[in-house]
N, C-alpha and C positions, 0 to 999 in steps of 0.2 A: 386867689389872683386868676386874673382872665388875660387872653391873649386873642390877637386877631392878625391874620396873614394876609399879605397882599402879594401875589406872583406874577411876575413878566416874563415873558420871553419864551425859551426852550422847554421841551419834556423834563430835559437834565433838572432844571429849575422846579418843576413840578414836584419830581422825585425827592429832591433835596428838601422842598418844603414839607412834602410828607414825613420824611425822616426827622426834621425839627418839630414837627408837631407831636410826635412819639416822644420826643425829649420833654416837651411840656407836659404830657399827659403823664409821664411816668414820674413827674414832680408834683403831681396833683392839681395842675392848672387846668382850666375848662375855656373852652372857646366861648368868645362873645360874639353875639350877633351882627356887630358892625366894630369898625375902628374908635368911633367916636365913643363907645361905652366900655371899651378895653382897657384894662391896665399898662398892657405893652402891645405895641404895634409894631411888626416886621415887615419891611418891604424888601422882596426878593427880586433883585434887580437884573436887566439885560444892556448890554454894551453894544451889540450886533447892529443896532440902527438907531440913530440919533433920536428919531421919534420916540421910542422908548425910553431913553434918559429923559427927555423932555417931559413926557408923561410922569416919571417918577419925581423929576422936580417940581411938579406941580402939585403931586401928592405931599411932597415933604412941605411944601408953603402951607397947604390945608392942615396939616397935623401941628405946623408951627404955632399957626393960628388957635387951633383947639388946645394945644399945650399951654398956652398964655392964658386961656381962659379958666382951663382946669385948675392951674396953679393958683389963680387969683381966688378961687373958691376954697384953697387948701386941700385940693385932689391932688394925687400923684398921678404920672404919665411917663412912660419911657417910650423912645422911638430908636428902633435899630434898622440900619441900612445893610443889607446883605447881598452876595451874589457879585457878578460880573462887574457892574458899575462901583460897586463897594471897592473891590479889588484893583480897579484901574484908578480910581481918585484917591483910594486910601484915607488917611487923616485930613487930608485937604478938604475932604467933603464936609468933614465935621466943622472945619475952621470957618468953611464958606457958610454953613448951616449950622448955627449952635443949637437949635432945636434936637438936633440929631445927637443922641445920647452915646450910640456904640456904632462903629463902622467894623463889619465882619465879611471880608473877602471871602474867595470861593476856596483857599487855604486854611481857613481860620474857624471853620464851623466847630471845631473841637472845643472852642472857648464858648459855645453858646450854654453850656449847662453853668459856666461861671459866670455868665451875663444873668441868668434867671437867677441864681443863689444871690447876687448883689442886688438886683431888683428887689427881691423878697424881703431882704434884711432892711434896705433902705426904708422900703412902704411900709414895714412892720415897725420902723422907728420914724415917727413924724418929723423929727428934726435931723434926721441923717440923709446927708445927699447922697447921690449915686456915685460910687467910687469911678476914678477916671479911668479911661480904657485902659491906659499903660499898667496900671496896677493889677488889671486882669489877666494880662498876657503873661505866657511862661517866658523864661529868660531866653530860650532859643526860639527861632522864627517857626510858627507851627506848620508841619508838613501836611499834606493832603491826605486825610483818610477816608475810606467808605465807610457809611453807616451800615449798620447790621440788618436793617429792614427800611423798606420805603412804601410800606402798604398804608393806603387809605381805607380805614374801616368801611366795610359797608360796600365797596366796590368789587365788581366781577372782573376787572382787570386791574393788574400793575404793571408798574416799571420797575425793572431789575438794571440798575447800572453795571457795568462790566469793565468799563475802563474810561478814563478821565484825562484830559488835556490833547493836545495836537503838537505834532512834530512838523508840519508841512510849512506854515509861516507863508501863504499864499498873500501875495501883494495887497489884496482887498480886504483880508480878512483880520480881526482882531484876537480871536478866539485864542490863539496859543500865547498871548501876551495876558489875558485875564484867566485863562485856565491852565496854563503852564504846559509843560511837556508831558508826553503820554506817559500814563501809569495804568497797569492792568490790574486787575482785583483778581485774588485768589480764587480757582476755579471752585474749591471746596466750599468756600463761603458763598459764592453765587448758586451752588445747588442747594446749600442749606437754606437760602431766601427762597428758592423756588418750591422748595419742600413747605416751609413756613405759609407763604401765601397760598399754596395748594390746600393745605389743611384748614385755612380760613375762608375757603369757598371761592378763591378767585380762579377764573376758567381761562382767561387771557394773559398773557405776559408778553413786555415787549423789552428786548435787551438794548440797553442804552449806551451810548458814547458819543463824544465828538467824531470819533471815526472808529466805528466798532471792528471793522475787519483789519484795524491795525493791531488787534488785540494780541499780545505777545507776554505769554506767561513765563516767567523764571527762564529768560534767554533761550527763547526758540523751543522750551520744552511743549509748550501748547500754543497753536495758533488759533484764530478764529474758527476755521472748520470744524477742527477738533472740538472747541468748547461748543459750538452749535450742535454738535452730535450728543455732547454730555448733557446739555439743557433740554435737549429735546426728549432724551432719554429720561431724564428726572422730571421732566414736565408729565410726561405721559404716565408715570408711576405715581404721581401726585394728583392725577383726575384733571389735569390742565389740557384743554381742548386745543387751544391755538397759541401759537407762538410767532412773535415777528421781532424784527430788529431796526433800529435807527440808530445813526446816519452812517450810510457805506459809502465811503470815497470810491469811485470807479477805478482809480490808479491801483487800489490795494485789492480789488476784487478777483478771486481766483476760481479756477475751475472746481478746485475741490469745495468751495464753500457752495458753488451750484448742485454739485453732488449732494452733499449734505443736506441741502435743502429737499432735493428729490428724494431721497432716501427715507426721510420722516414724513409720516401723514399729520403729525403734528406742526410742522413749520407751514404758516402760511402761504399760498402761492401769491405772495405780494414782495415786491422790492423798492425800497426808497433809497434813492442815490442822491 
């Protein structure tokens, strides 16, 4: 079985596509050279700008045409739309564009192995249709969960998500509605991923979040400055030379964070706001 991903939008989407790629590889899937020859195409989408959504809709139309041709030849093809646009539109996306087989929002990535399993069973039986999306979903609404690794094989840099979502609800921004409220990742799991990528030859890491400096683990037990010190120490021990972070909201930026950056030679003299 082969897969092909198209990723739009922010670095968080890139990191999440890398995590989904690892799920495919663990099941024995291989990457296709392009979407036209793949068994499964996944579009990881963005909703921050209208142009990003319009581009995805154009790609859906292209793959709908391809799917029609493939089915006419007796070939199978599965189309998955994931990410923020999928979260915003939900099942209405599938209703408007029937060529889409599965819609997987930002909080539903845990069902991706179930989608792969369904596609495998369907493709191995020439007469078996793909199961409906509702039959794959758990009875309870899935909660957002961080992946254990976001490593892209062969890359010297890696993204490390540390938090997800945003509580700010700025009037111009859709992010809290498609990413949800802030969820901070267990610092020990962050440290484990830093060690993992360091062992794989990564030399630069970027901590990711919709608002990294609002990181708050276990009800104020650890804030972003403390996590930055922990990550920098772990990076130095793991052979990682550079540590960056995206994106920081000025209203949550503290003097302690500046002090933590100044203390560690691993922290790049670079600030993204």
